C-alpha positions in Angstrom: 0.0 0.0 0.0 1.5 3.4 -1.0 2.4 5.8 1.8 -0.3 7.8 3.4 0.3 11.5 4.3 -1.9 12.6 7.1 -1.9 16.2 8.3 -4.3 18.8 9.8 -4.3 22.5 8.7 -4.4 25.2 11.3 -8.2 25.7 10.6 -8.9 22.1 11.6 -9.2 20.5 8.1 -7.9 17.0 7.9 -5.8 16.2 4.9 -5.2 12.7 3.6 -3.0 12.1 0.6 -2.0 8.9 -1.1 0.3 9.3 -4.1 -0.2 6.5 -6.6 0.9 6.7 -10.3 -0.8 3.5 -11.6 -2.9 5.6 -13.9 -2.9 9.4 -14.8 -6.0 10.2 -12.7 -6.8 11.6 -9.3 -9.8 11.0 -7.1 -10.7 14.0 -4.9 -13.1 13.6 -1.9 -14.4 15.9 0.7 -16.0 14.2 3.6 -18.1 15.9 6.3 -18.9 14.3 9.7 -22.6 14.8 9.4 -25.3 12.3 8.4 -28.8 11.1 9.4 -27.6 10.0 12.9 -27.1 13.7 13.6 -30.8 14.8 12.9 -33.3 15.4 15.6 -37.0 14.8 15.1 -38.4 17.6 12.9 -35.2 17.7 10.8 -34.9 14.1 9.6 -33.5 13.9 6.1 -31.9 17.4 6.3 -28.3 16.2 5.5 -29.5 14.4 2.4 -31.5 17.6 1.3 -28.4 19.7 1.9 -26.3 17.4 -0.3 -28.9 18.0 -3.0 -28.6 21.8 -2.6 -24.9 21.7 -2.9 -25.5 20.8 -6.7 -27.6 24.0 -7.1 -24.6 26.2 -7.6 -22.5 29.1 -6.2 -21.9 32.5 -7.8 -18.6 31.3 -9.2 -20.0 27.9 -10.3 -23.7 28.4 -11.3 -26.0 25.4 -11.5 -24.9 23.0 -14.3 -21.5 24.7 -14.9 -19.6 21.9 -13.1 -21.6 19.2 -14.8 -20.4 20.5 -18.2 -16.8 21.3 -17.1 -16.3 17.9 -15.5 -17.9 16.2 -18.5 -15.6 18.0 -21.0 -12.7 16.9 -18.9 -13.7 13.3 -19.1 -14.3 13.0 -15.3 -17.1 12.0 -13.0 -18.5 13.4 -9.9 -21.2 12.7 -7.4 -22.1 12.7 -3.7 -24.0 10.6 -1.2 -25.3 10.8 2.4 -25.1 8.0 4.7 -26.2 7.5 8.4 -22.7 8.9 9.7 -21.5 11.3 6.9 -21.9 13.3 3.7 -19.2 12.8 1.0 -18.6 14.6 -2.3 -16.1 13.3 -4.9 -14.6 14.0 -8.3 -12.3 11.7 -10.2 -10.6 13.4 -13.2 -7.5 13.3 -15.3 -4.6 14.3 -13.2 -4.1 17.5 -15.1 -7.7 18.6 -14.6 -8.0 18.0 -10.8 -7.9 21.8 -10.1 -11.5 21.9 -11.1 -12.4 19.6 -8.3 -10.4 21.3 -5.7 -11.6 24.8 -6.5 -15.2 23.7 -6.7 -15.3 21.9 -3.4 -13.4 24.8 -1.7 -16.1 27.2 -3.0 -19.1 24.9 -2.1 -17.9 24.6 1.4 -18.8 28.3 2.0 -20.7 29.8 -0.9 -23.5 27.5 -1.7 -26.6 29.7 -2.6 -29.6 27.8 -1.3 -31.9 29.7 -3.6 -35.4 29.8 -2.2 -37.1 28.6 -5.5 -34.5 25.9 -5.9 -35.2 24.8 -2.4 -38.9 24.4 -3.1 -38.2 22.6 -6.3 -35.9 20.1 -4.6 -38.5 19.5 -1.8 -40.7 18.0 -4.6 -37.8 15.9 -6.0 -36.9 14.5 -2.6 -40.5 13.7 -1.5 -40.9 12.0 -4.9 -37.6 10.1 -4.3 -39.0 8.9 -0.9 -42.4 7.9 -2.4 -40.4 6.0 -5.2 -38.6 4.0 -2.5 -41.9 3.2 -0.8 -42.8 1.3 -4.0 -40.4 -1.4 -2.7 -42.1 -3.4 0.1 -38.7 -3.9 1.9 -38.4 -0.2 2.4 -41.4 -0.4 4.7 -40.1 -3.4 6.5 -36.7 -2.0 7.1 -38.0 1.3 8.2 -40.2 -0.3 10.8 -37.3 -2.6 12.0 -35.0 0.4 12.4 -37.7 2.3 14.2 -38.1 -0.5 16.7 -34.4 -1.1 17.1 -33.6 2.6 17.8 -36.1 4.6 19.8 -33.7 7.3 20.9 -30.6 7.3 18.6 -30.8 8.9 15.1 -30.2 5.5 13.4 -33.9 5.1 13.9 -35.0 7.0 10.8 -34.2 6.5 7.1 -31.5 8.6 5.5 -34.0 10.3 3.3 -36.1 11.3 6.2 -39.7 11.3 7.3 -42.2 12.7 4.8 -43.7 15.0 7.4 -40.3 16.6 8.0 -39.7 16.9 4.3 -42.8 18.8 4.0 -42.3 21.1 6.9 -38.5 22.0 6.8 -37.6 25.5 5.6 -34.8 27.1 3.6 -33.6 28.7 6.9 -33.3 25.2 8.5 -31.3 23.9 5.6 -29.0 26.8 5.5 -28.3 26.7 9.2 -27.5 23.0 9.0 -25.1 23.7 6.1 -23.3 26.6 7.8 -23.0 24.6 11.1 -21.6 21.5 9.7 -19.8 22.4 6.4 -16.6 23.8 7.9 -13.1 22.8 7.9 -12.9 21.5 11.5 -15.7 18.9 10.6 -14.2 17.8 7.3 -11.4 16.0 5.6 -10.1 16.4 2.0 -8.8 13.2 0.5 -6.7 12.7 -2.7 -5.5 9.5 -4.2 -3.7 9.3 -7.5 -1.0 10.7 -9.8 0.2 13.8 -8.0 3.3 15.0 -6.2 2.5 15.0 -2.5 4.4 18.2 -1.6 2.8 20.1 -4.6 -0.7 18.8 -3.7 -0.4 19.8 -0.1 0.8 23.3 -1.1 -2.3 23.6 -3.3 -4.5 22.5 -0.5 -3.1 24.9 1.9 -3.5 27.7 -0.6 -7.1 26.9 -1.4 -8.5 25.6 1.9 -6.1 27.0 4.5 -7.7 30.5 4.5 -11.3 29.2 5.1 -12.4 30.2 8.5 -13.5 27.6 11.0 -14.4 27.7 14.6 -14.2 24.6 16.8 -15.7 21.4 15.4 -19.5 21.5 15.8 -21.0 19.5 18.7 -22.8 17.0 16.7 -26.3 16.1 17.8 -26.4 12.5 18.8 -28.2 10.5 21.5 -27.0 7.2 22.9 -29.5 4.4 22.6 -30.3 2.5 25.9 -29.5 -1.1 26.1 -32.6 -3.2 24.9 -34.5 -4.9 27.5 -35.5 -7.8 25.3 -36.6 -8.9 21.9 -38.7 -6.6 19.7 -41.0 -7.6 16.9 -42.8 -5.7 14.2 -45.3 -6.7 11.6 -45.9 -4.8 8.3 -48.7 -5.4 5.8 -48.2 -4.1 2.2 -49.8 -4.8 -1.2 -47.9 -7.5 -3.0 -47.3 -11.1 -3.6 -44.1 -11.8 -1.6 -43.6 -12.2 2.1 -40.3 -11.1 3.8 -38.7 -11.9 7.0 -35.8 -9.9 8.7 -33.7 -10.8 11.7 -31.5 -8.2 13.2 -29.1 -8.2 16.1 -27.5 -5.0 17.7 -23.7 -5.1 17.2 -20.9 -2.7 18.2 -19.5 0.2 16.2 -16.7 -0.3 13.7 -14.0 0.8 16.2 -14.7 -2.1 18.5 -12.5 -5.1 18.4 -15.4 -7.4 17.7 -16.5 -5.8 14.5 -14.0 -7.8 12.3 -14.9 -11.0 14.2 -18.5 -10.4 13.3 -17.5 -9.7 9.6 -16.1 -13.2 9.4 -19.2 -14.6 11.3 -21.3 -13.0 8.6 -19.1 -14.5 5.8 -19.7 -18.0 7.3 -23.4 -17.5 7.6 -24.2 -15.7 4.4 -21.2 -15.7 2.2 -18.6 -13.1 1.6 -20.0 -9.8 0.2 -18.9 -9.4 -3.3 -18.1 -13.1 -3.8 -19.5 -14.5 -7.1 -20.9 -17.6 -5.6 -22.4 -17.8 -2.0 -24.4 -21.1 -2.6 -22.2 -23.0 -0.1 -23.0 -20.5 2.7 -24.9 -21.8 5.8 -28.0 -19.7 5.3 -28.3 -20.4 1.6 -28.2 -24.2 2.4 -30.6 -23.8 5.2 -33.1 -21.5 3.5 -32.8 -21.5 -0.3 -31.8 -25.1 -0.9 -34.7 -26.2 1.3 -37.0 -24.0 -0.8 -38.3 -22.0 2.1 -36.8 -18.9 0.6 -36.1 -17.5 -2.9 -33.2 -15.6 -1.6 -31.3 -14.6 1.6 -28.9 -11.7 2.1 -27.2 -10.2 5.2 -25.8 -6.7 5.9 -23.0 -5.7 8.3 -22.3 -1.9 7.9 -19.3 -0.2 9.6 -20.8 2.6 11.7 -19.7 5.3 14.1 -22.1 4.1 16.8 -23.5 0.5 17.5 -25.8 -0.5 14.7 -27.4 -3.8 13.4 -26.4 -7.1 11.7 -29.3 -7.8 9.5 -30.5 -10.8 7.7 -33.4 -10.5 5.2 -35.2 -13.5 3.8 -37.3 -13.4 0.6 -39.8 -16.2 1.0 -41.0 -18.5 -1.6 -44.7 -18.4 -2.5 -46.7 -20.5 -0.1 -44.1 -20.4 2.7 -44.5 -18.7 6.0 -42.2 -16.3 7.9 -42.4 -18.6 10.9 -40.6 -21.3 8.7 -37.7 -18.8 7.9 -37.4 -17.8 11.5 -37.3 -21.3 12.8 -34.6 -22.3 10.1 -32.6 -19.2 10.9 -32.6 -19.6 14.7 -31.7 -23.3 14.2 -28.8 -22.4 12.1 -27.5 -19.8 14.6 -28.0 -22.3 17.5 -26.0 -24.9 15.5 -23.1 -22.4 15.0 -23.3 -21.5 18.8 -23.1 -25.2 19.9 -20.7 -26.5 17.3 -18.4 -23.6 16.3 -16.7 -23.4 13.0 -14.0 -25.5 11.5 -10.6 -24.1 10.6 -11.3 -25.1 6.9 -14.6 -23.2 6.9 -12.9 -20.2 8.5 -10.0 -20.2 6.1 -12.4 -20.2 3.2 -14.4 -17.3 4.6 -11.2 -15.3 5.3 -9.8 -15.8 1.8 -13.1 -15.1 0.1 -13.7 -11.9 2.2 -10.1 -10.7 1.7 -10.3 -11.3 -2.0 -13.7 -9.5 -2.3 -12.3 -6.5 -0.3 -9.1 -6.3 -2.6 -11.3 -6.4 -5.7 -13.5 -3.7 -4.4 -10.6 -1.3 -3.8 -8.8 -1.6 -7.1 -9.5 2.0 -8.4 -8.3 5.2 -7.1 -11.9 6.3 -6.5 -12.5 3.2 -4.3 -9.2 3.8 -2.4 -10.1 7.4 -1.8 -13.5 6.3 -0.5 -11.9 4.0 1.9 -9.8 6.8 3.3 -12.8 9.1 3.5 -14.8 6.5 5.4 -11.9 5.7 7.6 -11.8 9.5 8.6 -15.5 9.3 9.4 -15.0 6.2 11.6 -12.3 8.0 13.5 -9.2 5.9 12.4 -7.6 6.9 9.2 -6.0 3.5 9.0 -9.3 1.5 9.3 -9.5 0.4 5.8 -5.7 0.1 5.3 -5.7 -2.5 8.1 -8.9 -4.3 7.0 -7.4 -7.3 5.4 -4.8 -7.9 8.1 -7.5 -7.8 10.9 -9.6 -10.3 9.0 -6.7 -12.7 8.8 -6.2 -12.3 12.6 -9.7 -13.6 13.4 -9.7 -17.2 14.9 -12.4 -19.8 15.0 -12.8 -19.2 18.7 -13.3 -15.5 18.0 -16.2 -16.4 15.7 -17.8 -18.6 18.2 -17.3 -15.9 20.9 -19.1 -13.2 19.1 -21.8 -15.6 17.9 -22.5 -16.4 21.6 -22.2 -12.8 22.8 -24.4 -10.9 20.1 -26.8 -13.4 18.4 -29.0 -13.6 21.4 -32.7 -12.9 22.0 -32.1 -9.8 24.1 -30.4 -7.9 21.3 -32.8 -9.2 18.6 -35.3 -7.2 16.4 -37.6 -9.3 14.2 -39.6 -8.0 11.3 -42.3 -9.6 9.2 -43.9 -8.3 6.0 -47.1 -10.0 5.1 -48.3 -9.3 1.5 -51.9 -8.2 1.0 -54.1 -8.2 -2.0 -54.3 -4.7 -3.4 -57.7 -5.2 -5.0 -59.2 -6.3 -1.7 -57.6 -3.3 0.0 -58.9 -1.0 -2.6 -62.4 -2.6 -2.0 -62.1 -2.1 1.7 -62.4 -5.9 2.5 
């Protein structure tokens, strides 16, 4: 792995640079420590909405100008909001990277938040949420998260609640922007074909003069420990039933997170692997024709979150069958443990999938941006080594510690007949 240069400017801006001359391109990222976890009731979805507004222009770069300029340069750019962060990026030919550097420095302080554009975007975002609602699993996962987190900001969807999207004002959005979009709450990341000393000098010139106070006190409320299993049931028009089983797990900075990552690989197969048909859950649910599909998600987060398994049931099969099969498989792992051969296969597959997913400079820069958000700039750099250090005993230990009823949230989606609903029967 090429050397990582890590420094902090006097105004608090974190700088992460990785010089890599494998291709004549540079990926430039600006990551802000603000996401949906930092939104109180009444302002849910505000981070995502602010992200949208950042593409509506500044005086220097009016709306649409950067689209044209980056397209002419043969580059790409985008942004996304997560539970823990908002990230912007541009990947460009190395000799055109100044476009990105200047644009993000300008957008940090000079976004316009035009009133008409704000109202127009309200309609776009509400439509985006309503589009997501067409997927029955959106409703299931929203209810499950709401049951799992009653205090912490992870309880609401990143896009926000529709009632808040209708009531938020331009003043709310602008205040959120001014509070969080400042150097002391951000990091700039560059990976690619540049000279490190020259790049650092450019960053100091463009970003060093931006004023910044202390890093903002981010809104966040700790979730109390659950007192027992929680269950939710959702009814939505459709033909397919779904079952979701979640367990509360630690944040990404906890020593158990990578043990859980290997536990997930053994249960559901390595994320990114081409064939997971030998995984335990596939064998227990799909091979037995209880389910048409099964998937699991383990997301690295700033605060404790969820390990989630979602089962798509075959027609005629019941959620109770999926639950019984899942719990039986978990109990079998807890009683028998895992073999060295099974663990070695999971380690190798997971490590290979990770390596494949970090080949491009854009993906490498994303990894550094996410590491900054997680509070450890080496988090992704040490990913593979930490996976290889996990033992079979470690996997058994976390299975026994976290896959327990007390930390469990169960969600069931029953399909209903839309014609009967329309008729009121």
